[in-house]
Backbone as JSON, one array per atom type, in Angstrom:
{
  "sequence": "MTEEAAPPEPTPEQAALFARVRRLMLIAGLTTALAVAAVLIAIGYRLFRSEGSVVATDTTSMLPKGARIVSTGIAGDRLVVTLDVGGVTEIRTFDAKTLKPAGKLKFVNEP",
  "N": [[63.0, 36.03, 136.38], [63.68, 38.98, 134.63], [63.67, 39.74, 131.22], [65.9, 41.63, 129.28], [64.93, 44.25, 127.2], [65.65, 44.21, 123.89], [66.72, 46.58, 121.46], [64.64, 47.22, 118.64], [65.27, 45.76, 115.44], [66.64, 47.77, 112.84], [64.8, 48.99, 110.04], [65.27, 48.29, 106.5], [65.32, 50.78, 105.17], [65.94, 52.54, 107.27], [68.46, 51.54, 108.01], [69.91, 52.13, 105.71], [69.75, 54.91, 105.83], [71.16, 55.38, 108.25], [73.71, 54.48, 107.47], [74.28, 56.32, 105.49], [74.35, 58.72, 107.0], [76.51, 58.14, 108.68], [78.57, 58.05, 106.75], [78.51, 60.73, 105.8], [79.21, 62.06, 108.17], [81.8, 61.08, 108.51], [83.04, 62.21, 106.27], [82.74, 64.94, 106.93], [84.23, 65.03, 109.3], [86.82, 64.35, 108.36], [87.26, 66.48, 106.62], [87.29, 68.64, 108.43], [89.52, 67.91, 109.99], [91.51, 68.11, 108.03], [91.39, 70.89, 107.49], [92.16, 71.96, 109.99], [94.76, 70.94, 110.12], [95.89, 72.31, 107.93], [95.8, 74.96, 108.86], [97.51, 74.78, 111.09], [99.89, 74.1, 109.81], [100.31, 76.42, 108.29], [100.69, 78.3, 110.35], [103.0, 77.24, 111.57], [104.78, 77.46, 109.43], [104.95, 80.26, 109.15], [106.1, 80.9, 111.62], [108.63, 79.63, 111.55], [109.78, 80.57, 109.21], [109.92, 83.26, 109.49], [111.73, 86.32, 109.88], [112.48, 86.73, 112.38], [113.14, 88.41, 115.51], [114.43, 91.72, 115.47], [117.84, 92.24, 115.71], [119.61, 94.21, 117.94], [121.91, 96.61, 116.89], [124.99, 98.29, 117.21], [126.26, 100.99, 115.65], [128.7, 103.12, 114.3], [128.9, 105.88, 112.36], [131.01, 107.72, 110.4], [131.1, 111.16, 109.9], [131.81, 113.73, 107.51], [134.25, 116.31, 108.22], [132.97, 119.15, 109.83], [130.39, 118.69, 109.04], [126.82, 118.63, 109.43], [123.86, 117.16, 110.74], [120.87, 117.49, 109.08], [118.28, 116.45, 108.77], [116.42, 113.41, 109.48], [114.93, 110.33, 108.4], [112.57, 107.73, 107.49], [112.32, 105.56, 104.78], [110.59, 103.22, 103.4], [112.4, 100.33, 103.7], [114.66, 101.65, 104.4], [116.9, 103.88, 106.06], [117.1, 107.3, 106.08], [119.34, 109.94, 105.94], [119.87, 113.34, 106.02], [122.41, 115.56, 105.25], [124.33, 118.52, 105.89], [127.07, 119.62, 104.42], [129.36, 121.79, 104.63], [127.83, 123.72, 103.16], [126.97, 122.15, 101.08], [124.46, 119.96, 100.19], [123.79, 116.69, 101.23], [122.58, 113.43, 100.88], [122.33, 110.5, 102.64], [121.76, 107.04, 102.64], [120.78, 104.21, 104.54], [120.57, 100.71, 105.23], [117.79, 99.7, 107.03], [117.68, 97.48, 108.71], [120.24, 96.33, 109.0], [121.87, 98.51, 109.18], [123.84, 99.14, 107.39], [125.62, 101.12, 104.99], [123.74, 102.23, 102.19], [123.59, 103.96, 100.08], [124.53, 107.12, 98.54], [123.89, 110.52, 97.95], [124.66, 113.51, 96.43], [124.14, 117.03, 96.36], [125.01, 119.75, 94.52], [125.78, 123.17, 93.72], [125.65, 124.68, 90.49], [128.62, 125.78, 88.83]],
  "CA": [[63.9, 37.02, 135.89], [63.14, 39.75, 133.51], [64.54, 39.82, 130.06], [66.13, 43.0, 128.82], [64.34, 44.46, 125.88], [66.63, 44.6, 122.88], [66.09, 47.51, 120.52], [64.2, 46.52, 117.44], [66.17, 45.84, 114.29], [66.19, 48.84, 111.93], [64.29, 48.58, 108.73], [66.28, 48.54, 105.47], [65.42, 52.22, 104.9], [66.65, 53.12, 108.4], [69.85, 51.11, 107.92], [70.53, 52.93, 104.63], [69.89, 56.28, 106.35], [72.26, 55.37, 109.21], [74.97, 54.36, 106.72], [74.52, 57.61, 104.82], [74.74, 59.69, 108.04], [77.89, 57.81, 109.07], [79.45, 58.47, 105.66], [78.58, 62.19, 105.81], [79.96, 62.46, 109.36], [83.19, 60.77, 108.23], [83.52, 63.24, 105.35], [82.84, 66.19, 107.68], [85.36, 64.91, 110.23], [88.07, 64.41, 107.6], [87.42, 67.86, 106.13], [87.69, 69.45, 109.58], [90.91, 67.56, 110.32], [92.35, 68.69, 106.98], [91.43, 72.34, 107.7], [92.98, 72.23, 111.18], [96.14, 70.66, 109.74], [96.35, 73.41, 107.07], [96.04, 76.14, 109.71], [98.72, 74.53, 111.89], [101.04, 74.17, 108.9], [100.52, 77.83, 107.97], [101.28, 78.95, 111.53], [104.38, 76.75, 111.7], [105.58, 78.06, 108.34], [105.21, 81.66, 109.5], [107.01, 80.97, 112.76], [109.98, 79.2, 111.23], [110.31, 81.32, 108.07], [110.0, 84.69, 109.79], [113.1, 86.78, 110.07], [112.73, 86.81, 113.8], [113.23, 89.75, 116.04], [115.57, 92.49, 114.98], [118.95, 92.27, 116.66], [120.1, 95.57, 118.11], [123.29, 96.78, 116.46], [125.61, 99.58, 117.48], [127.05, 101.37, 114.5], [129.18, 104.49, 114.28], [129.15, 106.33, 111.0], [131.83, 108.92, 110.42], [130.66, 112.26, 109.05], [132.91, 114.61, 107.12], [134.51, 117.39, 109.18], [132.11, 120.3, 109.65], [129.05, 118.3, 108.59], [125.79, 118.56, 110.46], [122.67, 116.43, 110.32], [119.74, 118.39, 108.89], [117.06, 115.69, 109.07], [116.45, 111.97, 109.32], [113.62, 109.78, 108.08], [112.48, 106.34, 107.07], [111.7, 105.38, 103.46], [110.53, 101.77, 103.19], [113.33, 99.63, 104.59], [115.88, 102.47, 104.41], [117.05, 105.03, 106.94], [117.59, 108.4, 105.25], [119.94, 111.02, 106.72], [120.22, 114.49, 105.19], [123.54, 116.26, 105.85], [124.82, 119.77, 105.31], [128.53, 119.52, 104.5], [129.97, 123.02, 104.12], [126.96, 124.33, 102.16], [126.57, 121.14, 100.1], [123.49, 119.03, 100.77], [124.11, 115.3, 100.93], [121.63, 112.47, 101.45], [122.89, 109.16, 102.8], [120.77, 106.03, 103.0], [121.29, 103.02, 105.23], [119.6, 99.63, 105.39], [117.22, 99.87, 108.36], [117.88, 96.3, 109.54], [121.65, 96.08, 109.28], [122.51, 99.82, 109.29], [124.96, 99.26, 106.45], [125.35, 102.16, 103.99], [123.09, 101.75, 100.97], [123.79, 104.89, 98.98], [124.88, 108.5, 98.86], [123.46, 111.44, 96.9], [125.14, 114.87, 96.72], [123.58, 118.13, 95.59], [125.93, 120.89, 94.46], [125.37, 124.27, 92.83], [126.43, 124.79, 89.26], [129.62, 126.86, 88.94]],
  "C": [[63.3, 37.71, 134.68], [64.15, 39.78, 132.39], [64.68, 41.28, 129.65], [65.59, 43.13, 127.42], [65.42, 44.95, 124.93], [65.95, 45.58, 121.94], [65.69, 46.78, 119.25], [65.2, 46.71, 116.31], [65.68, 46.95, 113.37], [65.7, 48.27, 110.61], [65.36, 48.85, 107.7], [66.44, 50.03, 105.13], [66.2, 52.92, 106.01], [68.14, 52.76, 108.36], [70.58, 51.9, 106.84], [70.74, 54.37, 105.09], [71.04, 56.37, 107.35], [73.61, 55.3, 108.51], [75.31, 55.68, 106.03], [74.98, 58.67, 105.82], [76.17, 59.41, 108.5], [78.89, 58.27, 108.02], [79.61, 59.99, 105.63], [79.37, 62.71, 107.02], [81.45, 62.18, 109.17], [83.79, 61.82, 107.29], [83.71, 64.57, 106.08], [84.03, 66.16, 108.65], [86.7, 65.0, 109.52], [88.32, 65.82, 107.06], [87.87, 68.78, 107.26], [89.14, 69.18, 109.97], [91.88, 68.15, 109.3], [92.48, 70.2, 107.15], [92.29, 72.7, 108.9], [94.45, 71.99, 110.85], [96.7, 71.79, 108.86], [96.64, 74.66, 107.89], [97.32, 75.96, 110.53], [99.97, 74.59, 111.02], [101.34, 75.63, 108.55], [101.15, 78.58, 109.15], [102.73, 78.52, 111.71], [105.28, 77.34, 110.64], [105.92, 79.51, 108.67], [106.19, 81.78, 110.65], [108.44, 80.65, 112.37], [110.59, 79.94, 110.05], [110.41, 82.81, 108.34], [111.44, 85.07, 110.06], [113.45, 86.94, 111.54], [112.8, 88.25, 114.27], [114.5, 90.43, 115.54], [116.62, 92.55, 116.07], [119.47, 93.71, 116.73], [121.57, 95.63, 117.71], [123.75, 98.18, 116.82], [126.53, 99.89, 116.32], [127.46, 102.83, 114.64], [129.52, 104.84, 112.85], [129.9, 107.65, 111.07], [131.28, 109.94, 109.43], [131.87, 113.09, 108.65], [133.04, 115.76, 108.13], [133.63, 118.59, 108.83], [130.71, 119.96, 109.18], [128.08, 118.33, 109.75], [124.57, 117.85, 109.88], [121.5, 117.4, 110.26], [118.44, 117.68, 109.24], [117.33, 114.2, 108.9], [115.04, 111.5, 109.0], [113.73, 108.34, 107.67], [111.77, 106.3, 105.73], [111.71, 103.88, 103.16], [111.42, 101.06, 104.19], [114.67, 100.35, 104.63], [115.78, 103.58, 105.45], [117.71, 106.12, 106.12], [118.09, 109.51, 106.16], [120.35, 112.12, 105.75], [121.28, 115.29, 105.94], [123.77, 117.59, 105.15], [126.33, 119.76, 105.53], [129.11, 120.76, 103.84], [129.14, 123.66, 103.01], [126.49, 123.38, 101.08], [125.61, 120.18, 100.81], [123.81, 117.62, 100.28], [123.07, 114.42, 101.61], [122.3, 111.1, 101.47], [121.78, 108.22, 103.23], [121.46, 104.81, 103.58], [120.18, 101.97, 105.27], [119.1, 99.68, 106.83], [117.48, 98.66, 109.27], [119.33, 96.11, 109.94], [122.44, 97.36, 109.53], [123.76, 99.95, 108.42], [124.62, 100.34, 105.43], [124.77, 101.57, 102.71], [123.31, 102.7, 99.81], [124.07, 106.3, 99.47], [124.49, 109.37, 97.67], [123.89, 112.85, 97.32], [124.45, 115.86, 95.8], [124.56, 119.3, 95.67], [125.37, 121.94, 93.52], [126.23, 124.28, 91.61], [127.41, 125.93, 89.41], [129.29, 128.04, 88.04]]
}
């Protein structure tokens, strides 16, 4: 019968090198695991802290009699509607997400 050749025992320098490589690989593996965990935590935080999709709302806003809409626009998170109410210019702002009135500005001529 033939005997299987066992690998030779490493020299003390080789054993020290192997231990050092194992230690460096352990550090690299832990650093990679920590980075992956940080990315997953950041993604989870964004998913659960986001405001989600905007819910469609139906809102009816009453205009004064004889008023007409001159223009509309968006300013940041506000919806801006410019009205002409019997020769008086009026600007109304609404929250773009909830469509609740946020403010009103009237322009009149001096008497």
